mmCIF file as Biopython writes it, N, C-alpha, C and O atoms, coordinates in Angstrom:
data_model
#
loop_
_atom_site.group_PDB
_atom_site.id
_atom_site.type_symbol
_atom_site.label_atom_id
_atom_site.label_alt_id
_atom_site.label_comp_id
_atom_site.label_asym_id
_atom_site.label_entity_id
_atom_site.label_seq_id
_atom_site.pdbx_PDB_ins_code
_atom_site.Cartn_x
_atom_site.Cartn_y
_atom_site.Cartn_z
_atom_site.occupancy
_atom_site.B_iso_or_equiv
_atom_site.auth_seq_id
_atom_site.auth_asym_id
_atom_site.pdbx_PDB_model_num
ATOM 1   N N  . MET A ? 1  ? -87.354 -141.990 47.782 1.0 0.0 1  A 1 
ATOM 2   C CA . MET A ? 1  ? -85.698 -142.666 47.335 1.0 0.0 1  A 1 
ATOM 3   C C  . MET A ? 1  ? -85.760 -141.841 45.780 1.0 0.0 1  A 1 
ATOM 4   O O  . MET A ? 1  ? -84.785 -141.231 45.341 1.0 0.0 1  A 1 
ATOM 5   N N  . GLU A ? 2  ? -87.008 -141.938 45.089 1.0 0.0 2  A 1 
ATOM 6   C CA . GLU A ? 2  ? -86.943 -141.676 43.544 1.0 0.0 2  A 1 
ATOM 7   C C  . GLU A ? 2  ? -86.945 -140.212 43.776 1.0 0.0 2  A 1 
ATOM 8   O O  . GLU A ? 2  ? -85.821 -139.774 43.530 1.0 0.0 2  A 1 
ATOM 9   N N  . ASP A ? 3  ? -87.597 -139.476 44.076 1.0 0.0 3  A 1 
ATOM 10  C CA . ASP A ? 3  ? -87.807 -138.359 44.402 1.0 0.0 3  A 1 
ATOM 11  C C  . ASP A ? 3  ? -86.743 -137.220 44.851 1.0 0.0 3  A 1 
ATOM 12  O O  . ASP A ? 3  ? -86.645 -136.045 44.498 1.0 0.0 3  A 1 
ATOM 13  N N  . TYR A ? 4  ? -85.888 -138.094 45.869 1.0 0.0 4  A 1 
ATOM 14  C CA . TYR A ? 4  ? -84.773 -137.395 46.008 1.0 0.0 4  A 1 
ATOM 15  C C  . TYR A ? 4  ? -83.875 -137.531 44.448 1.0 0.0 4  A 1 
ATOM 16  O O  . TYR A ? 4  ? -83.099 -136.598 44.243 1.0 0.0 4  A 1 
ATOM 17  N N  . ASP A ? 5  ? -83.928 -138.361 43.626 1.0 0.0 5  A 1 
ATOM 18  C CA . ASP A ? 5  ? -83.069 -138.890 42.923 1.0 0.0 5  A 1 
ATOM 19  C C  . ASP A ? 5  ? -83.352 -137.863 41.503 1.0 0.0 5  A 1 
ATOM 20  O O  . ASP A ? 5  ? -82.515 -137.381 40.740 1.0 0.0 5  A 1 
ATOM 21  N N  . VAL A ? 6  ? -84.955 -137.734 41.481 1.0 0.0 6  A 1 
ATOM 22  C CA . VAL A ? 6  ? -84.802 -136.917 40.745 1.0 0.0 6  A 1 
ATOM 23  C C  . VAL A ? 6  ? -84.452 -134.972 40.947 1.0 0.0 6  A 1 
ATOM 24  O O  . VAL A ? 6  ? -84.170 -134.104 40.121 1.0 0.0 6  A 1 
ATOM 25  N N  . ARG A ? 7  ? -84.627 -134.951 42.248 1.0 0.0 7  A 1 
ATOM 26  C CA . ARG A ? 7  ? -84.444 -133.348 42.794 1.0 0.0 7  A 1 
ATOM 27  C C  . ARG A ? 7  ? -82.793 -133.345 42.361 1.0 0.0 7  A 1 
ATOM 28  O O  . ARG A ? 7  ? -82.360 -132.551 41.525 1.0 0.0 7  A 1 
ATOM 29  N N  . SER A ? 8  ? -81.957 -134.326 43.037 1.0 0.0 8  A 1 
ATOM 30  C CA . SER A ? 8  ? -80.513 -134.156 42.823 1.0 0.0 8  A 1 
ATOM 31  C C  . SER A ? 8  ? -80.120 -134.063 41.270 1.0 0.0 8  A 1 
ATOM 32  O O  . SER A ? 8  ? -79.045 -133.493 41.085 1.0 0.0 8  A 1 
ATOM 33  N N  . ALA A ? 9  ? -80.775 -134.507 40.132 1.0 0.0 9  A 1 
ATOM 34  C CA . ALA A ? 9  ? -80.739 -134.677 39.061 1.0 0.0 9  A 1 
ATOM 35  C C  . ALA A ? 9  ? -80.419 -133.681 38.809 1.0 0.0 9  A 1 
ATOM 36  O O  . ALA A ? 9  ? -79.314 -133.282 38.441 1.0 0.0 9  A 1 
ATOM 37  N N  . ALA A ? 10 ? -82.022 -132.771 39.097 1.0 0.0 10 A 1 
ATOM 38  C CA . ALA A ? 10 ? -82.619 -131.433 38.647 1.0 0.0 10 A 1 
ATOM 39  C C  . ALA A ? 10 ? -81.128 -130.527 38.990 1.0 0.0 10 A 1 
ATOM 40  O O  . ALA A ? 10 ? -80.487 -130.038 38.060 1.0 0.0 10 A 1 
ATOM 41  N N  . SER A ? 11 ? -80.652 -130.371 40.540 1.0 0.0 11 A 1 
ATOM 42  C CA . SER A ? 11 ? -79.900 -129.567 40.761 1.0 0.0 11 A 1 
ATOM 43  C C  . SER A ? 11 ? -78.401 -129.504 39.926 1.0 0.0 11 A 1 
ATOM 44  O O  . SER A ? 11 ? -77.880 -128.550 39.348 1.0 0.0 11 A 1 
ATOM 45  N N  . ILE A ? 12 ? -77.970 -130.780 40.084 1.0 0.0 12 A 1 
ATOM 46  C CA . ILE A ? 12 ? -76.855 -130.879 39.046 1.0 0.0 12 A 1 
ATOM 47  C C  . ILE A ? 12 ? -77.319 -130.528 37.792 1.0 0.0 12 A 1 
ATOM 48  O O  . ILE A ? 12 ? -76.457 -129.990 37.098 1.0 0.0 12 A 1 
ATOM 49  N N  . LEU A ? 13 ? -78.463 -130.666 37.253 1.0 0.0 13 A 1 
ATOM 50  C CA . LEU A ? 13 ? -78.562 -130.007 35.383 1.0 0.0 13 A 1 
ATOM 51  C C  . LEU A ? 13 ? -78.381 -128.385 35.783 1.0 0.0 13 A 1 
ATOM 52  O O  . LEU A ? 13 ? -77.525 -127.649 35.291 1.0 0.0 13 A 1 
ATOM 53  N N  . ALA A ? 14 ? -79.333 -128.011 36.740 1.0 0.0 14 A 1 
ATOM 54  C CA . ALA A ? 14 ? -79.282 -126.506 37.038 1.0 0.0 14 A 1 
ATOM 55  C C  . ALA A ? 14 ? -77.347 -126.205 37.076 1.0 0.0 14 A 1 
ATOM 56  O O  . ALA A ? 14 ? -76.723 -125.603 36.202 1.0 0.0 14 A 1 
ATOM 57  N N  . SER A ? 15 ? -76.718 -126.869 38.423 1.0 0.0 15 A 1 
ATOM 58  C CA . SER A ? 15 ? -75.259 -126.612 38.379 1.0 0.0 15 A 1 
ATOM 59  C C  . SER A ? 15 ? -74.301 -126.259 37.154 1.0 0.0 15 A 1 
ATOM 60  O O  . SER A ? 15 ? -73.526 -125.320 36.970 1.0 0.0 15 A 1 
ATOM 61  N N  . VAL A ? 16 ? -74.734 -127.644 36.196 1.0 0.0 16 A 1 
ATOM 62  C CA . VAL A ? 16 ? -73.751 -127.410 34.863 1.0 0.0 16 A 1 
ATOM 63  C C  . VAL A ? 16 ? -74.332 -126.003 33.597 1.0 0.0 16 A 1 
ATOM 64  O O  . VAL A ? 16 ? -73.795 -125.416 32.658 1.0 0.0 16 A 1 
ATOM 65  N N  . LYS A ? 17 ? -75.617 -125.964 34.233 1.0 0.0 17 A 1 
ATOM 66  C CA . LYS A ? 17 ? -76.411 -124.941 32.844 1.0 0.0 17 A 1 
ATOM 67  C C  . LYS A ? 17 ? -75.449 -123.745 33.619 1.0 0.0 17 A 1 
ATOM 68  O O  . LYS A ? 17 ? -74.966 -122.956 32.807 1.0 0.0 17 A 1 
ATOM 69  N N  . GLU A ? 18 ? -75.132 -123.509 34.887 1.0 0.0 18 A 1 
ATOM 70  C CA . GLU A ? 18 ? -75.236 -122.309 35.533 1.0 0.0 18 A 1 
ATOM 71  C C  . GLU A ? 18 ? -73.123 -122.088 35.168 1.0 0.0 18 A 1 
ATOM 72  O O  . GLU A ? 18 ? -72.673 -120.956 34.994 1.0 0.0 18 A 1 
ATOM 73  N N  . GLN A ? 19 ? -72.197 -123.328 35.127 1.0 0.0 19 A 1 
ATOM 74  C CA . GLN A ? 19 ? -71.362 -123.112 34.964 1.0 0.0 19 A 1 
ATOM 75  C C  . GLN A ? 19 ? -70.896 -123.221 33.450 1.0 0.0 19 A 1 
ATOM 76  O O  . GLN A ? 19 ? -69.702 -123.118 33.168 1.0 0.0 19 A 1 
ATOM 77  N N  . GLU A ? 20 ? -71.854 -123.428 32.498 1.0 0.0 20 A 1 
ATOM 78  C CA . GLU A ? 20 ? -71.955 -123.370 31.045 1.0 0.0 20 A 1 
ATOM 79  C C  . GLU A ? 20 ? -72.292 -121.815 30.605 1.0 0.0 20 A 1 
ATOM 80  O O  . GLU A ? 20 ? -71.866 -121.196 29.630 1.0 0.0 20 A 1 
ATOM 81  N N  . ALA A ? 21 ? -73.080 -121.443 31.510 1.0 0.0 21 A 1 
ATOM 82  C CA . ALA A ? 21 ? -72.970 -119.566 31.159 1.0 0.0 21 A 1 
ATOM 83  C C  . ALA A ? 21 ? -72.025 -118.966 31.702 1.0 0.0 21 A 1 
ATOM 84  O O  . ALA A ? 21 ? -71.528 -117.966 31.183 1.0 0.0 21 A 1 
ATOM 85  N N  . ARG A ? 22 ? -71.473 -119.631 33.209 1.0 0.0 22 A 1 
ATOM 86  C CA . ARG A ? 22 ? -70.387 -118.791 33.517 1.0 0.0 22 A 1 
ATOM 87  C C  . ARG A ? 22 ? -68.895 -118.617 32.145 1.0 0.0 22 A 1 
ATOM 88  O O  . ARG A ? 22 ? -68.272 -117.617 31.787 1.0 0.0 22 A 1 
ATOM 89  N N  . PHE A ? 23 ? -68.787 -120.148 31.687 1.0 0.0 23 A 1 
ATOM 90  C CA . PHE A ? 23 ? -68.088 -120.229 31.057 1.0 0.0 23 A 1 
ATOM 91  C C  . PHE A ? 23 ? -67.610 -119.702 29.623 1.0 0.0 23 A 1 
ATOM 92  O O  . PHE A ? 23 ? -66.484 -119.525 29.157 1.0 0.0 23 A 1 
ATOM 93  N N  . GLU A ? 24 ? -69.565 -119.423 28.831 1.0 0.0 24 A 1 
ATOM 94  C CA . GLU A ? 24 ? -69.348 -118.974 28.255 1.0 0.0 24 A 1 
ATOM 95  C C  . GLU A ? 24 ? -68.819 -117.440 28.089 1.0 0.0 24 A 1 
ATOM 96  O O  . GLU A ? 24 ? -68.243 -116.923 27.132 1.0 0.0 24 A 1 
ATOM 97  N N  . GLN A ? 25 ? -69.209 -116.883 29.347 1.0 0.0 25 A 1 
ATOM 98  C CA . GLN A ? 25 ? -68.709 -115.606 29.847 1.0 0.0 25 A 1 
ATOM 99  C C  . GLN A ? 25 ? -67.383 -115.411 30.035 1.0 0.0 25 A 1 
ATOM 100 O O  . GLN A ? 25 ? -67.012 -114.258 29.816 1.0 0.0 25 A 1 
ATOM 101 N N  . LEU A ? 26 ? -66.421 -116.310 30.429 1.0 0.0 26 A 1 
ATOM 102 C CA . LEU A ? 26 ? -65.376 -116.332 30.408 1.0 0.0 26 A 1 
ATOM 103 C C  . LEU A ? 26 ? -64.350 -116.008 28.775 1.0 0.0 26 A 1 
ATOM 104 O O  . LEU A ? 26 ? -63.447 -115.311 28.313 1.0 0.0 26 A 1 
ATOM 105 N N  . THR A ? 27 ? -65.364 -117.156 28.427 1.0 0.0 27 A 1 
ATOM 106 C CA . THR A ? 27 ? -64.599 -117.391 27.133 1.0 0.0 27 A 1 
ATOM 107 C C  . THR A ? 27 ? -64.845 -115.664 26.085 1.0 0.0 27 A 1 
ATOM 108 O O  . THR A ? 27 ? -63.952 -115.236 25.354 1.0 0.0 27 A 1 
ATOM 109 N N  . ARG A ? 28 ? -65.923 -115.095 26.232 1.0 0.0 28 A 1 
ATOM 110 C CA . ARG A ? 28 ? -65.827 -114.367 25.191 1.0 0.0 28 A 1 
ATOM 111 C C  . ARG A ? 28 ? -65.219 -112.820 26.033 1.0 0.0 28 A 1 
ATOM 112 O O  . ARG A ? 28 ? -65.127 -111.751 25.431 1.0 0.0 28 A 1 
ATOM 113 N N  . ALA A ? 29 ? -64.807 -113.025 27.695 1.0 0.0 29 A 1 
ATOM 114 C CA . ALA A ? 29 ? -64.133 -111.676 27.965 1.0 0.0 29 A 1 
ATOM 115 C C  . ALA A ? 29 ? -62.565 -112.100 28.070 1.0 0.0 29 A 1 
ATOM 116 O O  . ALA A ? 29 ? -61.647 -111.413 28.517 1.0 0.0 29 A 1 
ATOM 117 N N  . LEU A ? 30 ? -62.494 -113.659 27.440 1.0 0.0 30 A 1 
ATOM 118 C CA . LEU A ? 30 ? -60.660 -113.473 27.286 1.0 0.0 30 A 1 
ATOM 119 C C  . LEU A ? 30 ? -61.155 -113.453 25.779 1.0 0.0 30 A 1 
ATOM 120 O O  . LEU A ? 30 ? -61.561 -112.294 25.867 1.0 0.0 30 A 1 
ATOM 121 N N  . GLU A ? 31 ? -61.346 -113.669 24.940 1.0 0.0 31 A 1 
ATOM 122 C CA . GLU A ? 31 ? -61.657 -113.079 23.527 1.0 0.0 31 A 1 
ATOM 123 C C  . GLU A ? 31 ? -61.443 -111.994 23.074 1.0 0.0 31 A 1 
ATOM 124 O O  . GLU A ? 31 ? -60.933 -111.617 22.019 1.0 0.0 31 A 1 
ATOM 125 N N  . GLU A ? 32 ? -62.150 -111.133 24.524 1.0 0.0 32 A 1 
ATOM 126 C CA . GLU A ? 32 ? -61.897 -109.884 24.272 1.0 0.0 32 A 1 
ATOM 127 C C  . GLU A ? 32 ? -60.660 -109.296 24.710 1.0 0.0 32 A 1 
ATOM 128 O O  . GLU A ? 32 ? -60.056 -108.387 24.141 1.0 0.0 32 A 1 
ATOM 129 N N  . GLU A ? 33 ? -60.433 -109.708 25.442 1.0 0.0 33 A 1 
ATOM 130 C CA . GLU A ? 33 ? -58.800 -109.377 26.300 1.0 0.0 33 A 1 
ATOM 131 C C  . GLU A ? 33 ? -57.752 -109.895 24.970 1.0 0.0 33 A 1 
ATOM 132 O O  . GLU A ? 33 ? -56.851 -109.116 24.660 1.0 0.0 33 A 1 
ATOM 133 N N  . ARG A ? 34 ? -57.863 -110.985 24.330 1.0 0.0 34 A 1 
ATOM 134 C CA . ARG A ? 34 ? -56.805 -111.542 23.456 1.0 0.0 34 A 1 
ATOM 135 C C  . ARG A ? 34 ? -56.942 -109.680 22.422 1.0 0.0 34 A 1 
ATOM 136 O O  . ARG A ? 34 ? -56.084 -108.803 22.518 1.0 0.0 34 A 1 
ATOM 137 N N  . ARG A ? 35 ? -58.293 -109.566 21.510 1.0 0.0 35 A 1 
ATOM 138 C CA . ARG A ? 35 ? -57.935 -108.585 20.687 1.0 0.0 35 A 1 
ATOM 139 C C  . ARG A ? 35 ? -57.436 -107.259 21.158 1.0 0.0 35 A 1 
ATOM 140 O O  . ARG A ? 35 ? -56.650 -106.586 20.492 1.0 0.0 35 A 1 
ATOM 141 N N  . ASN A ? 36 ? -57.853 -106.941 22.183 1.0 0.0 36 A 1 
ATOM 142 C CA . ASN A ? 36 ? -56.857 -105.676 22.828 1.0 0.0 36 A 1 
ATOM 143 C C  . ASN A ? 36 ? -55.668 -105.683 23.012 1.0 0.0 36 A 1 
ATOM 144 O O  . ASN A ? 36 ? -55.013 -104.655 23.186 1.0 0.0 36 A 1 
ATOM 145 N N  . VAL A ? 37 ? -55.056 -107.184 23.001 1.0 0.0 37 A 1 
ATOM 146 C CA . VAL A ? 37 ? -53.524 -107.171 23.454 1.0 0.0 37 A 1 
ATOM 147 C C  . VAL A ? 37 ? -52.977 -107.587 21.741 1.0 0.0 37 A 1 
ATOM 148 O O  . VAL A ? 37 ? -51.864 -107.392 21.255 1.0 0.0 37 A 1 
ATOM 149 N N  . THR A ? 38 ? -53.742 -107.978 21.336 1.0 0.0 38 A 1 
ATOM 150 C CA . THR A ? 38 ? -53.154 -108.167 20.240 1.0 0.0 38 A 1 
ATOM 151 C C  . THR A ? 38 ? -52.895 -106.232 18.917 1.0 0.0 38 A 1 
ATOM 152 O O  . THR A ? 38 ? -52.138 -105.888 18.009 1.0 0.0 38 A 1 
ATOM 153 N N  . LEU A ? 39 ? -53.735 -105.791 19.466 1.0 0.0 39 A 1 
ATOM 154 C CA . LEU A ? 39 ? -53.933 -104.157 18.935 1.0 0.0 39 A 1 
ATOM 155 C C  . LEU A ? 39 ? -52.903 -103.410 19.450 1.0 0.0 39 A 1 
ATOM 156 O O  . LEU A ? 39 ? -52.177 -102.586 18.893 1.0 0.0 39 A 1 
ATOM 157 N N  . GLN A ? 40 ? -52.937 -103.891 20.843 1.0 0.0 40 A 1 
ATOM 158 C CA . GLN A ? 40 ? -51.353 -102.990 21.556 1.0 0.0 40 A 1 
ATOM 159 C C  . GLN A ? 40 ? -50.137 -103.666 20.924 1.0 0.0 40 A 1 
ATOM 160 O O  . GLN A ? 40 ? -49.336 -102.890 20.403 1.0 0.0 40 A 1 
ATOM 161 N N  . LEU A ? 41 ? -49.877 -104.848 20.878 1.0 0.0 41 A 1 
ATOM 162 C CA . LEU A ? 41 ? -48.821 -105.189 20.113 1.0 0.0 41 A 1 
ATOM 163 C C  . LEU A ? 41 ? -49.011 -104.989 18.764 1.0 0.0 41 A 1 
ATOM 164 O O  . LEU A ? 41 ? -47.952 -104.636 18.244 1.0 0.0 41 A 1 
ATOM 165 N N  . GLU A ? 42 ? -49.868 -105.065 18.029 1.0 0.0 42 A 1 
ATOM 166 C CA . GLU A ? 42 ? -49.532 -104.146 16.210 1.0 0.0 42 A 1 
ATOM 167 C C  . GLU A ? 42 ? -49.041 -102.971 16.641 1.0 0.0 42 A 1 
ATOM 168 O O  . GLU A ? 42 ? -47.918 -102.628 16.272 1.0 0.0 42 A 1 
ATOM 169 N N  . ARG A ? 43 ? -49.927 -102.032 17.632 1.0 0.0 43 A 1 
ATOM 170 C CA . ARG A ? 43 ? -49.649 -100.342 17.450 1.0 0.0 43 A 1 
ATOM 171 C C  . ARG A ? 43 ? -48.078 -100.010 18.207 1.0 0.0 43 A 1 
ATOM 172 O O  . ARG A ? 43 ? -47.468 -98.953  18.045 1.0 0.0 43 A 1 
ATOM 173 N N  . ALA A ? 44 ? -47.625 -101.115 19.017 1.0 0.0 44 A 1 
ATOM 174 C CA . ALA A ? 44 ? -45.988 -101.282 19.460 1.0 0.0 44 A 1 
ATOM 175 C C  . ALA A ? 44 ? -45.092 -101.158 18.484 1.0 0.0 44 A 1 
ATOM 176 O O  . ALA A ? 44 ? -44.151 -100.364 18.480 1.0 0.0 44 A 1 
ATOM 177 N N  . ASN A ? 45 ? -45.392 -101.998 17.580 1.0 0.0 45 A 1 
ATOM 178 C CA . ASN A ? 45 ? -44.444 -102.686 16.220 1.0 0.0 45 A 1 
ATOM 179 C C  . ASN A ? 45 ? -44.651 -101.927 15.359 1.0 0.0 45 A 1 
ATOM 180 O O  . ASN A ? 45 ? -43.983 -102.119 14.343 1.0 0.0 45 A 1 
ATOM 181 N N  . LEU A ? 46 ? -45.679 -100.690 15.340 1.0 0.0 46 A 1 
ATOM 182 C CA . LEU A ? 46 ? -45.578 -99.647  14.010 1.0 0.0 46 A 1 
ATOM 183 C C  . LEU A ? 46 ? -44.154 -98.285  14.368 1.0 0.0 46 A 1 
ATOM 184 O O  . LEU A ? 46 ? -43.650 -97.801  15.382 1.0 0.0 46 A 1 
ATOM 185 N N  . PRO A ? 47 ? -43.995 -98.137  13.024 1.0 0.0 47 A 1 
ATOM 186 C CA . PRO A ? 47 ? -42.905 -97.034  13.365 1.0 0.0 47 A 1 
ATOM 187 C C  . PRO A ? 47 ? -43.601 -95.820  14.122 1.0 0.0 47 A 1 
ATOM 188 O O  . PRO A ? 47 ? -44.827 -95.805  14.231 1.0 0.0 47 A 1 
ATOM 189 N N  . PRO A ? 48 ? -42.852 -94.854  14.619 1.0 0.0 48 A 1 
ATOM 190 C CA . PRO A ? 48 ? -43.585 -94.062  15.607 1.0 0.0 48 A 1 
ATOM 191 C C  . PRO A ? 48 ? -43.787 -93.151  14.508 1.0 0.0 48 A 1 
ATOM 192 O O  . PRO A ? 48 ? -42.927 -93.061  13.632 1.0 0.0 48 A 1 
ATOM 193 N N  . ASN A ? 49 ? -44.837 -92.473  14.474 1.0 0.0 49 A 1 
ATOM 194 C CA . ASN A ? 49 ? -45.349 -91.097  14.155 1.0 0.0 49 A 1 
ATOM 195 C C  . ASN A ? 49 ? -45.941 -90.004  14.816 1.0 0.0 49 A 1 
ATOM 196 O O  . ASN A ? 49 ? -47.047 -90.027  15.356 1.0 0.0 49 A 1 
ATOM 197 N N  . PRO A ? 50 ? -45.136 -89.001  14.754 1.0 0.0 50 A 1 
ATOM 198 C CA . PRO A ? 50 ? -45.310 -87.900  15.795 1.0 0.0 50 A 1 
ATOM 199 C C  . PRO A ? 50 ? -46.683 -87.303  16.098 1.0 0.0 50 A 1 
ATOM 200 O O  . PRO A ? 50 ? -47.052 -86.778  17.148 1.0 0.0 50 A 1 
ATOM 201 N N  . THR A ? 51 ? -47.498 -87.524  14.746 1.0 0.0 51 A 1 
ATOM 202 C CA . THR A ? 51 ? -49.050 -87.238  15.357 1.0 0.0 51 A 1 
ATOM 203 C C  . THR A ? 51 ? -49.774 -88.438  15.815 1.0 0.0 51 A 1 
ATOM 204 O O  . THR A ? 51 ? -50.922 -88.327  15.386 1.0 0.0 51 A 1 
ATOM 205 N N  . THR A ? 52 ? -49.674 -89.283  16.331 1.0 0.0 52 A 1 
ATOM 206 C CA . THR A ? 52 ? -49.974 -90.537  16.796 1.0 0.0 52 A 1 
ATOM 207 C C  . THR A ? 52 ? -49.457 -90.533  18.228 1.0 0.0 52 A 1 
ATOM 208 O O  . THR A ? 52 ? -50.192 -90.596  19.213 1.0 0.0 52 A 1 
ATOM 209 N N  . SER A ? 53 ? -48.013 -90.446  18.261 1.0 0.0 53 A 1 
ATOM 210 C CA . SER A ? 53 ? -47.738 -90.619  19.657 1.0 0.0 53 A 1 
ATOM 211 C C  . SER A ? 53 ? -48.192 -89.662  20.609 1.0 0.0 53 A 1 
ATOM 212 O O  . SER A ? 53 ? -48.485 -89.979  21.762 1.0 0.0 53 A 1 
ATOM 213 N N  . GLN A ? 54 ? -48.289 -87.988  19.970 1.0 0.0 54 A 1 
ATOM 214 C CA . GLN A ? 54 ? -48.495 -87.179  21.036 1.0 0.0 54 A 1 
ATOM 215 C C  . GLN A ? 54 ? -50.081 -87.501  22.125 1.0 0.0 54 A 1 
ATOM 216 O O  . GLN A ? 54 ? -51.191 -87.946  21.831 1.0 0.0 54 A 1 
ATOM 217 N N  . PRO A ? 55 ? -49.586 -87.107  23.193 1.0 0.0 55 A 1 
ATOM 218 C CA . PRO A ? 55 ? -51.411 -87.214  23.986 1.0 0.0 55 A 1 
ATOM 219 C C  . PRO A ? 55 ? -52.341 -86.326  23.162 1.0 0.0 55 A 1 
ATOM 220 O O  . PRO A ? 55 ? -52.197 -85.157  22.804 1.0 0.0 55 A 1 
ATOM 221 N N  . LEU A ? 56 ? -53.513 -87.354  22.920 1.0 0.0 56 A 1 
ATOM 222 C CA . LEU A ? 56 ? -54.948 -86.619  22.579 1.0 0.0 56 A 1 
ATOM 223 C C  . LEU A ? 56 ? -55.169 -84.715  23.017 1.0 0.0 56 A 1 
ATOM 224 O O  . LEU A ? 56 ? -56.042 -84.064  22.444 1.0 0.0 56 A 1 
ATOM 225 N N  . ALA A ? 57 ? -54.555 -84.292  23.716 1.0 0.0 57 A 1 
ATOM 226 C CA . ALA A ? 57 ? -55.324 -83.163  24.010 1.0 0.0 57 A 1 
ATOM 227 C C  . ALA A ? 57 ? -54.164 -82.304  23.385 1.0 0.0 57 A 1 
ATOM 228 O O  . ALA A ? 57 ? -54.459 -81.234  22.854 1.0 0.0 57 A 1 
ATOM 229 N N  . TRP A ? 58 ? -52.838 -82.733  23.425 1.0 0.0 58 A 1 
ATOM 230 C CA . TRP A ? 58 ? -52.087 -81.926  22.983 1.0 0.0 58 A 1 
ATOM 231 C C  . TRP A ? 58 ? -52.390 -81.868  21.048 1.0 0.0 58 A 1 
ATOM 232 O O  . TRP A ? 58 ? -52.301 -80.925  20.262 1.0 0.0 58 A 1 
ATOM 233 N N  . GLN A ? 59 ? -52.656 -82.913  20.896 1.0 0.0 59 A 1 
ATOM 234 C CA . GLN A ? 59 ? -53.088 -83.163  19.586 1.0 0.0 59 A 1 
ATOM 235 C C  . GLN A ? 59 ? -54.106 -81.923  18.786 1.0 0.0 59 A 1 
ATOM 236 O O  . GLN A ? 59 ? -54.137 -81.399  17.672 1.0 0.0 59 A 1 
ATOM 237 N N  . GLN A ? 60 ? -54.811 -81.828  19.944 1.0 0.0 60 A 1 
ATOM 238 C CA . GLN A ? 60 ? -56.485 -81.173  19.801 1.0 0.0 60 A 1 
ATOM 239 C C  . GLN A ? 60 ? -55.479 -79.448  20.035 1.0 0.0 60 A 1 
ATOM 240 O O  . GLN A ? 60 ? -55.646 -78.506  19.260 1.0 0.0 60 A 1 
ATOM 241 N N  . MET A ? 61 ? -54.790 -79.414  20.882 1.0 0.0 61 A 1 
ATOM 242 C CA . MET A ? 61 ? -54.339 -78.068  21.085 1.0 0.0 61 A 1 
ATOM 243 C C  . MET A ? 61 ? -53.263 -77.668  19.557 1.0 0.0 61 A 1 
ATOM 244 O O  . MET A ? 61 ? -53.179 -76.452  19.388 1.0 0.0 61 A 1 
ATOM 245 N N  . VAL A ? 62 ? -52.653 -78.335  18.729 1.0 0.0 62 A 1 
ATOM 246 C CA . VAL A ? 62 ? -51.695 -78.230  17.988 1.0 0.0 62 A 1 
ATOM 247 C C  . VAL A ? 62 ? -52.953 -77.932  16.509 1.0 0.0 62 A 1 
ATOM 248 O O  . VAL A ? 62 ? -52.831 -77.172  15.549 1.0 0.0 62 A 1 
ATOM 249 N N  . MET A ? 63 ? -53.977 -78.781  16.832 1.0 0.0 63 A 1 
ATOM 250 C CA . MET A ? 63 ? -54.758 -78.512  15.534 1.0 0.0 63 A 1 
ATOM 251 C C  . MET A ? 63 ? -55.574 -77.487  15.296 1.0 0.0 63 A 1 
ATOM 252 O O  . MET A ? 63 ? -55.865 -76.984  14.211 1.0 0.0 63 A 1 
ATOM 253 N N  . GLN A ? 64 ? -56.015 -77.137  16.634 1.0 0.0 64 A 1 
ATOM 254 C CA . GLN A ? 64 ? -56.342 -75.614  17.163 1.0 0.0 64 A 1 
ATOM 255 C C  . GLN A ? 64 ? -56.050 -74.182  16.221 1.0 0.0 64 A 1 
ATOM 256 O O  . GLN A ? 64 ? -56.711 -73.397  15.541 1.0 0.0 64 A 1 
ATOM 257 N N  . GLU A ? 65 ? -54.662 -74.374  16.634 1.0 0.0 65 A 1 
ATOM 258 C CA . GLU A ? 65 ? -53.607 -73.418  16.660 1.0 0.0 65 A 1 
ATOM 259 C C  . GLU A ? 65 ? -53.172 -73.311  15.011 1.0 0.0 65 A 1 
ATOM 260 O O  . GLU A ? 65 ? -52.918 -72.199  14.549 1.0 0.0 65 A 1 
ATOM 261 N N  . GLN A ? 66 ? -53.101 -74.505  14.168 1.0 0.0 66 A 1 
ATOM 262 C CA . GLN A ? 66 ? -53.106 -74.876  12.983 1.0 0.0 66 A 1 
ATOM 263 C C  . GLN A ? 66 ? -54.167 -73.933  12.033 1.0 0.0 66 A 1 
ATOM 264 O O  . GLN A ? 66 ? -53.962 -73.289  11.004 1.0 0.0 66 A 1 
ATOM 265 N N  . SER A ? 67 ? -55.596 -74.183  12.986 1.0 0.0 67 A 1 
ATOM 266 C CA . SER A ? 67 ? -57.003 -73.938  12.156 1.0 0.0 67 A 1 
ATOM 267 C C  . SER A ? 67 ? -56.603 -72.662  11.266 1.0 0.0 67 A 1 
ATOM 268 O O  . SER A ? 67 ? -55.855 -71.765  11.653 1.0 0.0 67 A 1 
ATOM 269 N N  . PRO A ? 68 ? -57.217 -72.729  10.031 1.0 0.0 68 A 1 
ATOM 270 C CA . PRO A ? 68 ? -57.287 -71.476  9.576  1.0 0.0 68 A 1 
ATOM 271 C C  . PRO A ? 68 ? -58.013 -69.858  10.217 1.0 0.0 68 A 1 
ATOM 272 O O  . PRO A ? 68 ? -57.891 -68.648  10.030 1.0 0.0 68 A 1 
ATOM 273 N N  . SER A ? 69 ? -58.716 -70.721  10.969 1.0 0.0 69 A 1 
ATOM 274 C CA . SER A ? 69 ? -59.400 -69.697  11.696 1.0 0.0 69 A 1 
ATOM 275 C C  . SER A ? 69 ? -58.640 -68.426  12.956 1.0 0.0 69 A 1 
ATOM 276 O O  . SER A ? 69 ? -58.989 -67.381  13.506 1.0 0.0 69 A 1 
ATOM 277 N N  . ASN A ? 70 ? -57.241 -69.490  12.917 1.0 0.0 70 A 1 
ATOM 278 C CA . ASN A ? 70 ? -56.444 -68.705  14.081 1.0 0.0 70 A 1 
ATOM 279 C C  . ASN A ? 70 ? -55.511 -68.120  13.239 1.0 0.0 70 A 1 
ATOM 280 O O  . ASN A ? 70 ? -54.839 -67.272  13.825 1.0 0.0 70 A 1 
ATOM 281 N N  . ALA A ? 71 ? -55.237 -68.273  12.088 1.0 0.0 71 A 1 
ATOM 282 C CA . ALA A ? 71 ? -54.506 -67.372  11.241 1.0 0.0 71 A 1 
ATOM 283 C C  . ALA A ? 71 ? -54.457 -66.037  11.145 1.0 0.0 71 A 1 
ATOM 284 O O  . ALA A ? 71 ? -53.726 -65.504  10.311 1.0 0.0 71 A 1 
#
């Protein structure tokens, strides 16, 4: 019976350690998501800026057209 108790305790301890590791992983993921949402909200609250509101490909094309080598 004592051997069973030791195995049971070891099994419970292993399960708790797995749950703690998973909790830490979820906590990090949640914190990362919170940072992303905060950045999105900050960007949404900024006044519109024509150069940053355009898609990146459009910005690159405009920059190429405006570069001195194309003048």
